N, C-alpha and C positions, 0 to 999 in steps of 0.2 A: 417619537411620540408613542407609537404602539408598544415599543419595548418598555417604556416607562409604565404603561398601563398594565403590562404583564407582571412587571416587578411589584407593582402595587397590589395586584390580584393575589400574588403569592404571599405578600405580607399580611393580607387579610384572610389568608387560608382559603381563598376561592379556588386556587389551583395549587398543585404540588410542585416542588422544585424540578422534578423530572419532566413534568408537563411543560413548565416554562422553558426549560432548556431545549426541549424538542420543538416547541413553537418558534423559539429564536433560531433554531437550525433551519426550519422551513423558510423563515424570512431571509436568512442568510443566503440560501441557495438560489433564491429568486433574483439575487444580484450577482451571482457567480456564473462563470463560463467554464467550458471544458478545459481550457488552457490553465485555469486556476488550480486544478487538482490533478492534472494528468501526470503520469510518470514520463519524463523526457525520453525521447527515442533512443539515445545511447544506452539507457539503463533498462530497456525492455528486455525481458528474458524471452528469447525466440528459439525456435527449433529449425534446423536446416533439414529440408526434406531428404537430403542425401546422407544424413547422419546414420552411422552404424546403429543397428537395433539395440545392442547392449548399451551403447553410449546414450541412446535416446531414453531408455528405461532409467538409467542412472541419473540423468539430468532431471527427469520428471520427479523422481523420488527425492533427490537431494534438494531441489528448489522448493517443491511442495505446492506449486500453484495448481489450480483446477483446470485452467485453460492457457494455451500457448499459441501465439501467432506462428504460423509456419511459412518460411520463405524458401524460394528456389533461386539459386545463383547469387543473389545479393539481398540484403535486408530491406531494400525498398520494394522488392517484388514479393509481396505477401500473397500466398495462394489459398490460404484458409486458416481456420482455427481448429486446433486439436484439443479435444476434451480428454483429460487424463483418465477419466473413467472408461473411455473407449479402448484403452490399451489392452484390456483383458482379451479383446478379440484377437489382438496380435499374438498373445500368449497361446491361445488355443489354435490359431492358424498362422504359423510363422511366415507363410508365403502371401498372406493377406496384404494388399497394398495400403500403405499409410494414406495415400491420397484419397482412398475411398472413405476414410474416416473423417476427413476434414469437413468442417461446417463453414457456412458463408461468413464473410467478414462484414462487420458494420463499420462504415466510415462516417465520421462527423467532422465538421469544421471546428477550428479553434474557438470561434465565436459562439458556438452552440451553448445556449443557456442550460444550466443543470436541470431546470424544470422541464424544458423541452427534451433534454436527454433522457430523463426518467420516462417520459411518454414514449420516446423512441425505443428504449429498452423493453417496455411493456408491449408495444406494438410488434416489434420484431422478435421477441422472445430471446433476445441476446442478453448476455451478462457482461460483455466485453466490447469495447469500441476502439478503433484506431483513430486518433485525432490527426487531421491533415492541415497543413498551413495553406496560405493563399496560392502557393505554387503547386499544390497537390502532393507535396512530400510529406512523409510521415513525421509528425512532430512529437507524438507521444501516444500514450495508451491510458484509457480510463475504464473503470469497471462499475457495475451496478453497486457493488459493495462500497466503492469510494464515495459515490453520491450519497448512499444511505448513511454512511458514517458522518457526513457533514450534518446530518439531522439528529441521529441517535447516539453518536460517539462510536468509539472503537468496537467492532464486532469480533468477538473472539472465535477462533477456529475451534471446531469440535475436538481437534486433536491436541489443543494446547493443554499443557499441564503446569500447574502452579508450583513454583519452587518454595523455599522456606520464607521468602518475602512476597507480599501481595503485589509488588511492583515488577516482579521478574517472572516470566513464563518460559518454559521450554517448548519449542515448536516441534512440529513433526519431522523437520529436516535436521534436528539437533542444534539449531541456532536458538537464540533467545530473543524474546520480545520484552523490552524494558521501558517502563513509563518514563517520560521526560522529567517528571518530578521526583524520580527515584534519587535517594540521597547518595552522595559520593561514598559515604561510609558503607552503605549496603553493597554498592558495586565492588568496593575494595575487598569486602569480606567474602562476597559470593564468588569472585573470580581470582582472589589472592593476588591483587595488584595494589599499587599505591599511586593513584592518579595525581595526587597533589604533591608528590615527592619533588622537592626542589622548586616548587611554585611559591611565589611571594603572595599571590592573592588567595583568598579563601572562598570556596564555593559550596553551597549547600546541595544543589541539585545537579544531576547529570546534564540536563538541557542547558543550564546556565554555564556550566563548565565548558561544554563543547562549543557553544556559541562564542565564548571568549577565545577559545583555542584557534578556531578557524576564522575569526574576525567578522562573522556575519550570522544572521539567523538562518539556520539550516532549512533547506527546502525539501519537499517530498521527493524521494528517489535519490537524493544526494548521498554520496558515500565518502567516508574518510577513515583513516586509521590513526588511533592515538594510543601510544604506549603498547603497541602490538595488538590492540583490540580493534576489530573492524566493524564500524558502525554504519548503518544505513537508516535514513529517515523513512519510517513507514507511514506516519500520519502526522500532519501539522495543521494547526488551526489557530487563527487569530494571532499570528506572529510568534507562536510557540510550538515546539515539538511535543506531541502527545505520546508518541511511541517510537522507539528506536528498535532496529533489529541488530543483534550482535552476533557475529560469527567469530569463533575462536580459531 
């Protein structure tokens, strides 16, 4: 009912389309839980506290996240969160302990509503939370950005650079962020491939093509390789993928 009111308000020019989409996002997160948007545990990029310093720096640079859970001995034993911006302290003082840089970990249950999670992020001043299942095991990871994107849409990184097409961006780690509605023709041209070669079906968009190839709607954090191109779902909403990450 409320959604219909907002659509009518837009038609009557009482609100703009961006305002309507944002209000719809607010309504949507009121019905969503942490489990709905988390990155599943096997796909979380973590750092081993025993990792060699050079390997640590390379991993942080290559992946490009701002925060990483840090584990000791096994991935279930998380001892803190490392902010990539703190690594400059290690560069200035090579003998400095990585453990001294770690921040506290915020844990939330799978059932945590996104509205309550937003409050928790604000209260704790954390931007990252580990999601635990009913047995206390790590089920996934969710960030403040993940929640906000459910309201305002994809938030571009300040290091993203747009390529020749508005649907393809080059990221800081030299991977690519590609819109789910990007045309197959644009993908073929940008990466010199022919995704539809030998295919009987015709597809207009990357999202539709990939969903057909893997046999289901891709979920956030899911990865797959098609014709040598390695795709990861960065952001999905309403049963459709909004953004893929492509690594060559």
